[in-house]
Backbone bond lengths (Angstrom), bond angles and torsions (degrees), N, CA, C in turn:
res aa  C-N    CA-C-N  psi(-1)  N-CA   C-N-CA  omega(-1)  CA-C   N-CA-C  phi
1 M - - - 1.466 - - 1.520 111.49 -
2 L 1.337 115.83 -29.33 1.459 119.96 177.69 1.519 110.64 -63.03
3 Y 1.347 115.75 -39.16 1.452 120.61 179.69 1.529 110.94 -65.19
4 I 1.325 116.21 -36.21 1.462 120.18 178.74 1.527 109.94 -64.81
5 G 1.337 115.76 -39.91 1.457 119.79 178.14 1.517 111.69 -61.17
6 F 1.357 116.12 -44.07 1.462 119.95 177.77 1.520 111.19 -65.79
7 L 1.343 116.08 -35.09 1.462 120.00 179.00 1.521 111.12 -62.16
8 F 1.338 116.28 -47.85 1.457 119.84 179.95 1.531 111.41 -66.15
9 M 1.333 116.52 -34.66 1.459 119.94 177.31 1.530 110.02 -63.19
10 A 1.334 115.03 -44.38 1.464 119.87 -179.89 1.525 111.52 -65.98
11 L 1.330 115.89 -42.49 1.461 120.24 179.13 1.528 111.00 -64.79
12 G 1.330 115.76 -39.49 1.459 119.86 178.67 1.516 111.72 -62.71
13 M 1.336 115.51 -42.06 1.465 120.25 178.31 1.525 110.75 -65.51
14 L 1.333 116.43 -38.28 1.462 120.80 178.84 1.522 111.37 -64.52
15 V 1.339 116.46 -44.87 1.462 120.82 179.85 1.527 110.54 -63.67
16 S 1.334 116.82 -42.03 1.468 120.50 178.48 1.528 110.81 -62.78
17 Y 1.332 116.07 -38.89 1.458 120.61 178.45 1.524 110.78 -64.55
18 I 1.330 115.87 -45.39 1.469 120.10 179.66 1.523 110.54 -63.40
19 L 1.337 116.71 -41.02 1.468 120.46 179.10 1.527 110.57 -59.84
20 R 1.321 116.65 -45.50 1.468 120.06 179.25 1.529 111.01 -62.80
21 K 1.337 116.07 -40.43 1.464 120.14 178.22 1.527 110.58 -63.79
22 K 1.328 116.32 -43.74 1.463 120.61 179.92 1.527 110.89 -63.93
23 F 1.341 116.28 -44.33 1.454 119.90 -178.87 1.529 110.36 -62.73
24 T 1.339 115.86 -44.26 1.466 120.05 178.50 1.522 110.93 -62.07
25 K 1.337 116.03 -42.39 1.467 121.07 -179.93 1.521 111.34 -62.38
26 Y 1.332 116.59 -49.70 1.464 119.83 -176.31 1.527 112.31 -78.36
27 S 1.337 116.91 -12.94 1.463 120.12 173.84 1.525 110.59 -71.80
28 E 1.315 115.63 -18.21 1.460 120.70 179.01 1.524 112.00 -92.15
29 V 1.338 116.13 -2.82 1.464 120.63 177.83 1.521 108.15 -97.66
30 G 1.319 116.22 106.89 1.450 121.11 -176.63 1.525 112.63 -66.14
31 L 1.311 115.92 140.93 1.464 121.43 176.77 1.527 107.88 -78.42
32 Q 1.319 116.63 129.24 1.463 120.18 -175.44 1.528 111.86 -60.38
33 S 1.340 116.60 -33.10 1.466 119.85 -179.73 1.524 111.66 -69.11
34 G 1.343 116.48 -22.94 1.455 120.55 -179.59 1.516 114.69 77.71
35 L 1.331 117.94 7.06 1.459 121.11 -179.45 1.529 111.04 -77.02
36 T 1.315 116.46 149.35 1.463 121.07 173.92 1.529 109.03 -81.32
37 G 1.328 115.58 168.36 1.462 119.22 176.80 1.515 111.34 -59.90
38 K 1.318 116.45 -38.77 1.470 121.27 177.55 1.525 110.38 -59.94
39 E 1.318 116.82 -45.27 1.468 120.98 -178.43 1.524 111.65 -68.95
40 V 1.332 116.24 -36.48 1.473 120.14 176.55 1.527 109.38 -63.11
41 A 1.329 116.26 -45.35 1.465 120.59 -179.52 1.525 110.73 -61.66
42 E 1.313 116.83 -46.86 1.463 120.44 -178.53 1.526 110.94 -63.66
43 K 1.305 116.82 -36.82 1.469 120.88 178.80 1.529 111.07 -66.84
44 M 1.332 116.87 -43.63 1.466 120.30 179.40 1.525 110.57 -64.62
45 L 1.319 116.59 -40.74 1.464 119.87 179.35 1.524 110.65 -62.48
46 R 1.332 116.67 -45.66 1.471 120.64 179.94 1.528 110.80 -61.79
47 E 1.326 115.83 -46.07 1.461 119.34 -177.44 1.521 112.33 -71.24
48 S 1.330 116.52 -15.15 1.474 121.19 175.52 1.523 111.28 -94.35
49 G 1.344 116.10 3.12 1.468 120.44 178.49 1.516 113.61 76.60
50 I 1.340 117.51 23.65 1.458 121.78 -179.34 1.528 109.25 -109.14
51 Y 1.330 116.31 117.91 1.461 120.48 -175.63 1.538 112.81 -122.14
52 D 1.327 117.28 -0.02 1.469 120.39 -177.96 1.523 112.68 -108.55
53 V 1.336 117.42 17.98 1.454 122.13 178.47 1.526 108.99 -113.70
54 Q 1.318 115.78 130.04 1.459 121.44 -178.51 1.527 110.46 -100.25
55 V 1.315 117.24 141.26 1.459 122.81 176.80 1.522 108.26 -101.53
56 I 1.330 116.69 118.92 1.465 120.57 -177.54 1.528 110.68 -129.49
57 S 1.336 116.04 166.18 1.461 122.16 179.35 1.528 109.52 -102.30
58 V 1.336 115.72 139.06 1.473 121.76 176.84 1.523 108.86 -129.68
59 D 1.319 116.62 155.67 1.454 121.06 -179.43 1.525 111.14 -71.34
60 G 1.321 115.24 157.91 1.455 120.17 174.12 1.515 113.21 114.80
61 F 1.342 115.08 166.39 1.462 122.23 176.58 1.519 108.58 -106.80
62 L 1.316 116.57 123.73 1.467 122.69 -175.59 1.529 111.13 54.20
63 S 1.322 115.13 39.71 1.472 121.57 178.52 1.525 110.94 -95.17
64 D 1.308 116.82 15.08 1.459 122.70 -174.63 1.531 111.09 -65.10
65 H 1.337 116.23 137.68 1.456 120.50 177.42 1.530 110.06 -164.16
66 Y 1.320 114.68 162.17 1.461 120.82 174.44 1.514 108.75 -106.28
67 N 1.322 116.65 131.68 1.461 122.01 179.56 1.528 108.74 -107.00
68 P 1.344 116.99 107.46 1.473 119.43 -178.19 1.528 113.55 -72.39
69 L 1.342 117.29 -17.59 1.460 120.36 -177.67 1.527 111.91 -70.74
70 N 1.335 116.02 -43.70 1.470 118.32 178.36 1.527 112.42 -112.35
71 K 1.327 115.53 10.04 1.470 122.28 177.35 1.525 111.43 52.17
72 T 1.325 115.10 62.92 1.456 120.69 176.78 1.525 110.24 -130.13
73 V 1.327 115.62 138.32 1.458 122.30 169.88 1.523 105.42 -93.84
74 N 1.314 116.53 112.65 1.466 122.17 -174.61 1.530 108.86 -100.43
75 L 1.321 116.60 116.38 1.459 121.33 -176.65 1.526 110.56 -114.51
76 S 1.332 115.43 137.55 1.463 120.79 175.83 1.526 108.82 -66.31
77 P 1.341 117.86 157.90 1.468 120.57 -176.76 1.529 114.51 -53.37
78 D 1.343 117.10 -40.92 1.464 120.36 -179.31 1.521 112.01 -64.70
79 V 1.318 116.50 -30.30 1.461 120.78 178.90 1.525 110.92 -86.12
80 Y 1.308 115.84 -43.99 1.472 121.66 -177.50 1.528 111.63 -57.65
81 R 1.344 116.29 -45.64 1.459 120.44 -177.27 1.531 113.50 -100.17
82 G 1.330 116.30 -10.81 1.456 119.98 -176.34 1.520 113.58 -68.71
83 R 1.320 115.37 147.57 1.468 121.71 178.39 1.528 109.25 -119.31
84 S 1.306 114.58 44.86 1.462 120.71 -173.80 1.520 112.05 -119.63
85 V 1.323 114.72 171.25 1.465 121.05 176.00 1.527 110.06 -62.40
86 A 1.329 116.77 -40.80 1.472 120.42 179.69 1.515 110.86 -62.15
87 A 1.323 117.20 -44.90 1.464 121.26 -179.85 1.518 111.02 -62.36
88 A 1.318 116.60 -43.05 1.469 120.75 179.94 1.525 111.20 -64.02
89 A 1.343 117.27 -41.28 1.464 121.51 -178.49 1.521 111.25 -64.73
90 V 1.336 116.19 -47.19 1.469 120.69 -178.38 1.534 110.30 -66.56
91 A 1.321 116.82 -43.82 1.466 120.53 -179.95 1.521 110.81 -61.09
92 A 1.331 116.53 -43.07 1.463 120.30 179.96 1.523 111.06 -66.94
93 H 1.331 116.64 -36.84 1.472 120.39 178.14 1.523 111.04 -61.03
94 E 1.328 117.01 -46.55 1.466 119.98 179.99 1.530 111.13 -65.11
95 C 1.321 116.30 -34.39 1.473 119.13 175.11 1.527 110.77 -68.73
96 G 1.333 115.59 -26.60 1.460 119.21 174.62 1.513 111.32 -59.94
97 H 1.333 116.57 -36.16 1.469 120.53 176.06 1.531 110.66 -67.98
98 A 1.324 116.19 -37.17 1.467 119.54 178.02 1.526 110.42 -64.03
99 V 1.332 116.27 -38.49 1.470 120.54 177.04 1.524 109.94 -66.28
100 Q 1.324 117.02 -40.75 1.462 120.85 175.91 1.522 110.76 -57.11
101 H 1.327 115.56 -45.16 1.459 121.06 -179.44 1.522 111.01 -62.81
102 A 1.327 115.48 -44.19 1.462 120.34 -177.61 1.524 112.41 -66.86
103 T 1.330 116.46 -29.51 1.464 121.07 -178.26 1.524 112.41 -100.08
104 A 1.334 116.67 7.42 1.472 122.10 179.35 1.522 111.48 55.03
105 Y 1.325 115.71 49.04 1.464 121.44 177.39 1.527 109.07 -57.84
106 S 1.305 116.96 126.05 1.466 122.61 -168.07 1.527 113.08 -59.19
107 W 1.331 118.05 -43.05 1.458 120.01 -178.06 1.520 111.31 -67.19
108 L 1.334 117.18 -37.50 1.464 119.62 177.28 1.526 110.68 -66.99
109 T 1.318 116.90 -39.90 1.462 121.50 178.24 1.525 110.66 -61.47
110 F 1.332 115.85 -45.49 1.460 120.80 178.61 1.532 110.78 -63.07
111 R 1.324 116.06 -42.93 1.463 120.94 179.40 1.528 110.89 -62.49
112 S 1.307 117.28 -41.75 1.462 121.37 -179.82 1.529 111.22 -63.77
113 K 1.324 116.42 -37.41 1.462 120.70 179.28 1.530 111.39 -68.35
114 M 1.324 116.48 -24.14 1.458 120.46 -179.51 1.531 112.91 -80.38
115 V 1.320 117.36 -18.50 1.471 121.29 -172.65 1.528 113.68 -52.90
116 P 1.347 120.71 -49.58 1.476 119.46 -179.59 1.530 112.83 -57.73
117 A 1.329 116.89 -43.47 1.466 120.43 -179.93 1.523 110.94 -66.00
118 V 1.336 116.95 -38.90 1.465 121.11 179.67 1.524 110.86 -66.86
119 Q 1.315 117.27 -39.24 1.464 120.66 178.62 1.524 111.32 -61.91
120 I 1.323 116.33 -43.37 1.464 120.13 177.89 1.525 110.64 -65.75
121 S 1.319 115.57 -46.52 1.463 120.91 -179.23 1.521 111.71 -60.24
122 S 1.324 117.14 -44.05 1.466 121.43 -177.22 1.524 112.38 -62.51
123 N 1.323 116.46 -30.23 1.467 120.44 -178.57 1.524 113.21 -72.56
124 F 1.327 116.90 -26.32 1.467 119.59 -171.96 1.526 115.09 -121.02
125 V 1.332 117.79 -17.46 1.460 119.96 -167.80 1.530 113.20 -60.37
126 Q 1.332 118.92 -43.56 1.466 119.80 -177.27 1.530 111.84 -64.45
127 W 1.339 116.20 -39.79 1.465 120.09 179.42 1.520 111.36 -67.95
128 I 1.336 116.31 -39.61 1.467 119.81 -179.55 1.525 110.65 -69.12
129 L 1.325 117.13 -38.95 1.468 119.89 177.24 1.519 110.61 -64.03
130 L 1.325 116.64 -42.28 1.469 120.33 177.86 1.524 110.72 -62.62
131 A 1.336 115.86 -44.64 1.470 119.94 178.00 1.516 110.42 -63.61
132 G 1.340 115.66 -37.62 1.463 119.74 -179.87 1.512 112.26 -63.32
133 I 1.349 116.87 -41.19 1.460 120.77 178.16 1.531 110.77 -65.34
134 L 1.347 116.80 -40.68 1.465 121.02 179.73 1.526 111.34 -65.75
135 V 1.340 116.45 -45.97 1.467 120.38 179.78 1.522 110.50 -63.15
136 L 1.340 116.14 -38.75 1.458 120.40 179.60 1.525 110.94 -64.85
137 S 1.320 117.07 -42.79 1.466 120.87 -176.83 1.530 112.35 -72.76
138 I 1.336 116.19 -30.81 1.473 119.19 -176.92 1.525 112.31 -90.27
139 W 1.327 116.39 -47.18 1.471 120.26 -174.73 1.531 113.68 -112.23
140 N 1.333 116.56 1.55 1.469 121.50 179.76 1.529 111.88 56.25
141 N 1.340 114.88 38.23 1.462 121.51 177.74 1.534 108.03 -115.49
142 S 1.333 116.72 122.69 1.467 121.07 -173.39 1.531 113.45 -100.38
143 T 1.334 117.99 7.30 1.468 120.94 -175.64 1.531 112.37 -61.96
144 V 1.342 116.09 -47.44 1.467 120.03 -178.92 1.524 110.06 -64.02
145 L 1.314 116.75 -39.26 1.461 120.87 178.05 1.525 110.78 -61.42
146 L 1.326 116.49 -39.84 1.465 120.68 179.24 1.530 110.90 -62.49
147 V 1.321 115.98 -40.42 1.471 119.68 177.18 1.531 109.91 -61.15
148 G 1.341 116.19 -42.85 1.458 120.31 178.18 1.514 112.25 -63.22
149 I 1.313 116.68 -38.38 1.464 121.20 178.68 1.518 110.77 -63.65
150 V 1.319 116.48 -42.81 1.465 120.50 178.92 1.533 110.36 -61.50
151 L 1.333 116.40 -44.26 1.470 120.35 179.39 1.527 110.94 -64.92
152 F 1.332 116.11 -41.31 1.463 119.13 179.90 1.528 111.06 -68.65
153 A 1.324 116.50 -31.31 1.466 120.72 177.56 1.524 110.71 -62.69
154 I 1.321 116.30 -33.09 1.468 120.47 178.20 1.525 110.13 -64.42
155 T 1.341 116.80 -45.63 1.463 119.84 179.86 1.530 111.27 -68.03
156 T 1.327 116.09 -34.31 1.471 119.61 177.65 1.524 110.53 -66.98
157 L 1.317 116.65 -43.21 1.461 120.61 177.61 1.527 110.23 -60.47
158 F 1.322 115.57 -39.56 1.464 120.30 178.74 1.531 110.25 -61.20
159 S 1.331 116.36 -41.90 1.471 120.69 178.89 1.524 111.21 -64.23
160 L 1.316 116.10 -38.78 1.466 120.28 -179.95 1.522 111.63 -70.68
161 V 1.330 116.73 -40.06 1.465 121.00 178.83 1.531 110.74 -66.76
162 T 1.332 115.67 -28.62 1.467 120.15 178.97 1.522 111.62 -63.48
163 L 1.323 117.69 -29.78 1.462 121.17 -176.15 1.533 113.03 -59.26
164 P 1.334 119.84 -55.82 1.471 118.06 179.00 1.525 112.96 -62.30
165 V 1.332 117.12 -30.16 1.467 120.57 178.15 1.523 109.89 -64.38
166 E 1.333 116.63 -46.93 1.463 120.73 -178.34 1.519 112.18 -70.10
167 F 1.324 117.20 -42.58 1.469 120.02 179.64 1.530 111.21 -64.65
168 D 1.316 116.43 -38.64 1.467 119.66 179.50 1.523 111.19 -68.45
169 A 1.335 117.51 -38.52 1.466 120.67 177.96 1.525 110.55 -62.45
170 S 1.328 116.38 -40.38 1.463 120.29 177.60 1.525 110.61 -67.19
171 R 1.326 116.73 -39.59 1.467 120.24 178.67 1.528 110.45 -60.96
172 R 1.330 116.33 -44.87 1.463 120.52 178.87 1.529 110.73 -63.97
173 A 1.337 115.61 -41.27 1.467 120.24 -179.48 1.524 111.18 -62.72
174 L 1.326 116.43 -47.67 1.456 120.61 -177.69 1.530 111.62 -66.69
175 A 1.325 116.30 -38.16 1.470 119.67 177.74 1.527 110.48 -62.23
176 W 1.334 116.11 -40.31 1.464 119.21 179.57 1.521 111.49 -71.79
177 L 1.327 117.28 -43.10 1.465 120.70 179.73 1.521 111.54 -58.33
178 Q 1.326 115.76 -37.13 1.464 120.04 179.86 1.527 111.25 -81.87
179 G 1.325 116.32 -44.81 1.465 120.42 -176.24 1.511 114.19 -67.97
180 S 1.325 116.09 -31.00 1.458 120.18 -179.24 1.524 112.55 -91.12
181 S 1.344 115.14 1.61 1.470 121.21 -177.20 1.524 111.59 60.07
182 M 1.329 116.12 28.08 1.460 120.29 177.24 1.527 110.22 -69.31
183 T 1.328 116.14 -30.39 1.462 120.79 176.18 1.519 109.59 -116.73
184 T 1.314 115.89 146.23 1.455 121.41 177.82 1.532 109.41 -81.00
185 A 1.319 116.33 176.14 1.463 121.10 -179.65 1.521 111.50 -61.51
186 S 1.323 117.24 -30.04 1.467 120.11 179.79 1.529 111.78 -87.20
187 E 1.324 117.46 -24.75 1.470 121.06 -178.81 1.524 112.36 -81.85
188 Y 1.329 116.97 -34.29 1.466 121.24 -174.53 1.535 113.05 -57.93
189 P 1.351 119.77 -47.80 1.477 119.17 179.75 1.527 112.54 -59.73
190 K 1.325 116.89 -32.60 1.468 120.46 179.11 1.529 110.30 -69.54
191 A 1.324 116.57 -41.26 1.469 120.30 176.83 1.526 110.20 -63.35
192 K 1.308 116.40 -41.05 1.470 121.69 179.32 1.523 110.98 -64.06
193 D 1.320 117.03 -41.01 1.459 121.30 179.73 1.516 111.01 -65.92
194 A 1.333 116.86 -41.16 1.469 120.87 179.40 1.526 110.98 -61.30
195 L 1.333 116.32 -44.34 1.465 119.93 -178.74 1.531 111.61 -71.66
196 K 1.330 116.60 -29.18 1.468 119.90 177.58 1.528 110.27 -62.67
197 W 1.328 116.92 -44.07 1.466 119.82 -178.78 1.514 111.82 -73.68
198 A 1.328 116.49 -29.35 1.468 119.27 174.58 1.523 109.65 -64.44
199 A 1.329 116.65 -41.23 1.460 121.35 179.14 1.520 111.44 -66.29
200 M 1.335 116.81 -32.74 1.457 120.54 -179.20 1.526 112.32 -62.85
201 T 1.330 117.85 -28.34 1.467 119.83 177.99 1.523 110.21 -65.00
202 Y 1.338 117.13 -36.20 1.459 120.84 177.93 1.531 110.89 -72.32
203 V 1.323 116.62 -34.98 1.465 120.48 177.97 1.525 110.20 -63.72
204 M 1.330 116.51 -45.78 1.459 120.13 -179.91 1.517 111.57 -64.57
205 S 1.325 116.64 -39.27 1.462 120.45 178.80 1.527 111.09 -63.11
206 A 1.330 116.14 -42.26 1.464 120.52 -179.86 1.526 111.00 -66.55
207 L 1.333 117.30 -42.58 1.468 120.96 -179.59 1.525 111.18 -66.01
208 A 1.328 116.30 -40.04 1.466 120.04 178.63 1.521 110.63 -64.08
209 S 1.337 116.31 -41.96 1.457 120.53 179.41 1.528 110.39 -65.01
210 L 1.326 116.82 -41.30 1.467 121.12 179.87 1.530 110.61 -65.41
211 A 1.316 116.76 -41.96 1.469 120.44 179.22 1.526 111.02 -63.45
212 T 1.323 116.80 -41.02 1.469 120.92 178.26 1.522 111.18 -64.95
213 L 1.320 116.18 -41.42 1.465 120.36 177.90 1.526 110.93 -60.99
214 L 1.323 116.73 -45.10 1.470 120.69 179.24 1.528 111.00 -62.92
215 H 1.318 116.20 -34.80 1.471 120.67 177.86 1.527 110.94 -60.07
216 Y 1.333 116.14 -47.99 1.468 119.81 -179.63 1.528 111.45 -69.36
217 I 1.318 117.07 -34.26 1.466 120.11 176.88 1.529 110.40 -63.57
218 M 1.332 116.25 -40.02 1.465 120.42 178.82 1.532 111.10 -64.75
219 I 1.340 115.70 -38.80 1.469 119.03 176.88 1.527 110.25 -63.23
220 F 1.329 115.44 -44.07 1.474 120.32 179.43 1.526 110.71 -63.43
221 A 1.322 116.68 -45.66 1.479 120.92 179.94 1.520 111.11 -61.85
222 G 1.325 116.14 -39.40 1.466 120.22 179.18 1.517 111.72 -65.10
223 S 1.330 116.78 -35.51 1.467 120.33 179.58 1.514 111.73 -68.89
224 R 1.325 116.57 -29.57 1.468 120.48 -178.98 1.514 111.41 -74.96
225 E 1.344 116.10 -21.66 1.464 120.21 -178.83 1.509 112.59 -84.75
226 D 1.363 115.52 -17.61 1.485 118.98 -178.61 1.516 112.12 -70.94
Protein backbone atom coordinates (compact mmCIF):
# COMPACT_ATOMS: atom_id res chain seq x y z
CA MET A 1 0.00 0.00 0.00
CA LEU A 2 2.97 2.28 0.60
CA TYR A 3 3.98 1.85 -3.03
CA ILE A 4 0.48 2.83 -4.15
CA GLY A 5 0.74 6.01 -2.11
CA PHE A 6 4.04 6.90 -3.78
CA LEU A 7 2.53 6.06 -7.17
CA PHE A 8 -0.36 8.47 -6.70
CA MET A 9 2.03 11.12 -5.37
CA ALA A 10 4.19 10.75 -8.47
CA LEU A 11 1.20 10.78 -10.80
CA GLY A 12 -0.20 13.84 -9.07
CA MET A 13 3.09 15.68 -9.49
CA LEU A 14 3.21 14.65 -13.16
CA VAL A 15 -0.32 15.90 -13.83
CA SER A 16 0.42 19.20 -12.07
CA TYR A 17 3.57 19.58 -14.17
CA ILE A 18 1.69 18.90 -17.40
CA LEU A 19 -1.06 21.35 -16.39
CA ARG A 20 1.50 24.10 -15.80
CA LYS A 21 3.16 23.32 -19.14
CA LYS A 22 -0.20 23.40 -20.93
CA PHE A 23 -1.23 26.66 -19.26
CA THR A 24 2.10 28.28 -20.14
CA LYS A 25 1.84 27.00 -23.72
CA TYR A 26 -1.71 28.21 -24.29
CA SER A 27 -0.98 31.49 -22.50
CA GLU A 28 1.20 32.28 -25.49
CA VAL A 29 -1.67 31.70 -27.91
CA GLY A 30 -3.43 35.02 -28.31
CA LEU A 31 -7.23 35.09 -28.31
CA GLN A 32 -8.45 36.41 -31.65
CA SER A 33 -11.13 38.52 -29.94
CA GLY A 34 -8.42 40.25 -27.91
CA LEU A 35 -10.51 40.15 -24.73
CA THR A 36 -8.88 39.73 -21.32
CA GLY A 37 -9.89 36.95 -18.95
CA LYS A 38 -11.81 39.51 -16.92
CA GLU A 39 -13.75 40.62 -20.00
CA VAL A 40 -14.43 37.03 -21.06
CA ALA A 41 -15.79 36.25 -17.59
CA GLU A 42 -17.99 39.34 -17.51
CA LYS A 43 -19.33 38.55 -20.98
CA MET A 44 -20.19 34.95 -20.06
CA LEU A 45 -21.91 36.08 -16.87
CA ARG A 46 -24.01 38.66 -18.74
CA GLU A 47 -24.97 36.21 -21.47
CA SER A 48 -25.93 33.68 -18.78
CA GLY A 49 -28.25 36.25 -17.17
CA ILE A 50 -26.05 36.68 -14.08
CA TYR A 51 -25.59 40.28 -12.94
CA ASP A 52 -24.84 39.93 -9.20
CA VAL A 53 -21.42 38.27 -9.52
CA GLN A 54 -18.26 40.37 -9.48
CA VAL A 55 -15.05 39.44 -11.31
CA ILE A 56 -11.95 40.30 -9.27
CA SER A 57 -8.20 39.61 -9.31
CA VAL A 58 -6.43 37.56 -6.62
CA ASP A 59 -2.77 36.76 -6.06
CA GLY A 60 -1.22 33.46 -7.04
CA PHE A 61 -0.63 31.18 -10.02
CA LEU A 62 -3.66 29.14 -11.09
CA SER A 63 -5.38 30.30 -7.90
CA ASP A 64 -8.61 30.92 -9.81
CA HIS A 65 -11.86 30.00 -8.06
CA TYR A 66 -15.49 30.96 -7.60
CA ASN A 67 -16.63 32.02 -4.14
CA PRO A 68 -20.36 31.36 -3.66
CA LEU A 69 -20.41 33.17 -0.30
CA ASN A 70 -19.71 36.63 -1.71
CA LYS A 71 -20.51 35.77 -5.34
CA THR A 72 -17.13 36.58 -6.83
CA VAL A 73 -15.19 35.03 -9.69
CA ASN A 74 -11.60 35.25 -8.46
CA LEU A 75 -9.00 35.19 -11.24
CA SER A 76 -5.23 34.99 -10.91
CA PRO A 77 -3.29 37.89 -12.47
CA ASP A 78 -2.27 35.87 -15.56
CA VAL A 79 -5.91 35.03 -16.21
CA TYR A 80 -7.45 38.34 -15.15
CA ARG A 81 -5.26 40.41 -17.48
CA GLY A 82 -4.35 37.72 -20.00
CA ARG A 83 -5.61 37.85 -23.57
CA SER A 84 -4.91 34.23 -24.36
CA VAL A 85 -6.74 30.97 -24.97
CA ALA A 86 -5.64 29.75 -21.53
CA ALA A 87 -7.02 32.86 -19.82
CA ALA A 88 -10.33 32.57 -21.65
CA ALA A 89 -10.68 28.86 -20.78
CA VAL A 90 -9.96 29.32 -17.07
CA ALA A 91 -12.16 32.42 -16.79
CA ALA A 92 -15.06 30.64 -18.49
CA HIS A 93 -14.60 27.59 -16.24
CA GLU A 94 -14.89 29.69 -13.08
CA CYS A 95 -17.98 31.37 -14.52
CA GLY A 96 -19.32 27.87 -15.07
CA HIS A 97 -19.37 27.53 -11.29
CA ALA A 98 -21.24 30.82 -11.02
CA VAL A 99 -23.84 29.46 -13.45
CA GLN A 100 -24.07 26.28 -11.37
CA HIS A 101 -24.71 28.40 -8.29
CA ALA A 102 -27.34 30.51 -10.02
CA THR A 103 -29.18 27.43 -11.29
CA ALA A 104 -28.85 25.49 -8.01
CA TYR A 105 -26.87 22.68 -9.62
CA SER A 106 -27.46 19.72 -7.32
CA TRP A 107 -23.85 18.51 -7.00
CA LEU A 108 -22.60 22.00 -6.18
CA THR A 109 -25.36 22.42 -3.59
CA PHE A 110 -24.45 19.10 -1.99
CA ARG A 111 -20.75 19.99 -2.04
CA SER A 112 -21.43 23.36 -0.40
CA LYS A 113 -23.40 21.68 2.39
CA MET A 114 -20.43 19.42 3.06
CA VAL A 115 -17.96 22.29 3.58
CA PRO A 116 -18.49 22.78 7.37
CA ALA A 117 -18.05 19.05 8.06
CA VAL A 118 -14.98 18.88 5.80
CA GLN A 119 -13.38 21.87 7.53
CA ILE A 120 -13.78 20.22 10.92
CA SER A 121 -12.60 16.86 9.63
CA SER A 122 -9.53 18.32 7.91
CA ASN A 123 -8.37 19.95 11.14
CA PHE A 124 -8.31 16.72 13.15
CA VAL A 125 -8.29 13.71 10.83
CA GLN A 126 -4.50 13.24 10.48
CA TRP A 127 -3.93 13.45 14.24
CA ILE A 128 -6.79 11.06 14.99
CA LEU A 129 -5.56 8.56 12.40
CA LEU A 130 -2.06 8.73 13.87
CA ALA A 131 -3.45 8.27 17.38
CA GLY A 132 -5.61 5.42 16.11
CA ILE A 133 -2.60 3.57 14.69
CA LEU A 134 -0.67 4.06 17.97
CA VAL A 135 -3.57 2.91 20.15
CA LEU A 136 -4.10 -0.10 17.88
CA SER A 137 -0.44 -1.12 18.01
CA ILE A 138 -0.10 -0.65 21.78
CA TRP A 139 -3.47 -1.70 23.19
CA ASN A 140 -4.99 -3.52 20.19
CA ASN A 141 -8.00 -1.20 20.32
CA SER A 142 -9.31 -0.01 16.93
CA THR A 143 -12.00 2.44 18.15
CA VAL A 144 -9.91 5.60 17.67
CA LEU A 145 -8.82 4.38 14.24
CA LEU A 146 -12.47 3.89 13.27
CA VAL A 147 -13.23 7.48 14.23
CA GLY A 148 -10.34 8.61 12.02
CA ILE A 149 -11.62 6.51 9.14
CA VAL A 150 -15.06 8.08 9.40
CA LEU A 151 -13.54 11.58 9.36
CA PHE A 152 -11.29 10.72 6.43
CA ALA A 153 -14.26 9.24 4.58
CA ILE A 154 -15.90 12.67 4.75
CA THR A 155 -12.92 14.32 3.03
CA THR A 156 -12.78 11.51 0.46
CA LEU A 157 -16.48 11.91 -0.31
CA PHE A 158 -15.88 15.63 -0.73
CA SER A 159 -13.12 14.91 -3.26
CA LEU A 160 -15.39 12.56 -5.19
CA VAL A 161 -18.32 15.00 -5.19
CA THR A 162 -15.94 17.67 -6.50
CA LEU A 163 -15.44 15.69 -9.71
CA PRO A 164 -18.92 16.16 -11.26
CA VAL A 165 -18.86 19.81 -10.14
CA GLU A 166 -15.57 20.47 -11.95
CA PHE A 167 -16.43 18.46 -15.06
CA ASP A 168 -19.80 20.18 -15.37
CA ALA A 169 -18.23 23.64 -14.99
CA SER A 170 -15.81 22.81 -17.81
CA ARG A 171 -18.66 21.47 -19.94
CA ARG A 172 -20.60 24.71 -19.47
CA ALA A 173 -17.48 26.78 -20.18
CA LEU A 174 -16.64 24.93 -23.39
CA ALA A 175 -20.24 25.04 -24.62
CA TRP A 176 -20.28 28.81 -24.12
CA LEU A 177 -16.83 29.37 -25.65
CA GLN A 178 -17.93 27.52 -28.76
CA GLY A 179 -21.55 28.69 -28.90
CA SER A 180 -20.71 32.34 -28.43
CA SER A 181 -17.89 32.16 -30.99
CA MET A 182 -15.53 33.38 -28.27
CA THR A 183 -12.97 30.90 -29.58
CA THR A 184 -12.16 30.14 -33.19
CA ALA A 185 -12.03 26.64 -34.68
CA SER A 186 -8.30 26.50 -33.95
CA GLU A 187 -8.55 28.01 -30.45
CA TYR A 188 -11.35 25.80 -29.12
CA PRO A 189 -9.36 22.49 -29.03
CA LYS A 190 -6.60 24.27 -27.08
CA ALA A 191 -9.10 25.59 -24.53
CA LYS A 192 -10.59 22.10 -24.23
CA ASP A 193 -7.16 20.55 -23.70
CA ALA A 194 -6.26 23.07 -20.99
CA LEU A 195 -9.46 22.36 -19.06
CA LYS A 196 -9.01 18.60 -19.48
CA TRP A 197 -5.67 18.71 -17.66
CA ALA A 198 -7.07 21.01 -15.00
CA ALA A 199 -9.79 18.43 -14.35
CA MET A 200 -7.18 15.66 -14.15
CA THR A 201 -5.69 17.27 -11.03
CA TYR A 202 -9.03 16.74 -9.27
CA VAL A 203 -9.24 13.16 -10.53
CA MET A 204 -5.80 12.35 -9.13
CA SER A 205 -6.63 13.98 -5.81
CA ALA A 206 -9.84 11.96 -5.50
CA LEU A 207 -8.12 8.67 -6.41
CA ALA A 208 -5.29 9.31 -3.95
CA SER A 209 -7.78 10.08 -1.19
CA LEU A 210 -9.80 6.95 -1.99
CA ALA A 211 -6.67 4.77 -2.00
CA THR A 212 -5.60 6.16 1.38
CA LEU A 213 -9.06 5.56 2.82
CA LEU A 214 -9.02 1.94 1.62
CA HIS A 215 -5.58 1.52 3.20
CA TYR A 216 -6.87 2.52 6.64
CA ILE A 217 -10.00 0.41 6.20
CA MET A 218 -7.81 -2.62 5.47
CA ILE A 219 -5.79 -1.95 8.62
CA PHE A 220 -9.01 -1.71 10.64
CA ALA A 221 -10.45 -4.87 9.06
CA GLY A 222 -7.22 -6.75 9.76
CA SER A 223 -7.34 -5.73 13.42
CA ARG A 224 -10.87 -7.10 13.76
CA GLU A 225 -9.73 -10.50 12.50
CA ASP A 226 -6.98 -10.85 15.12
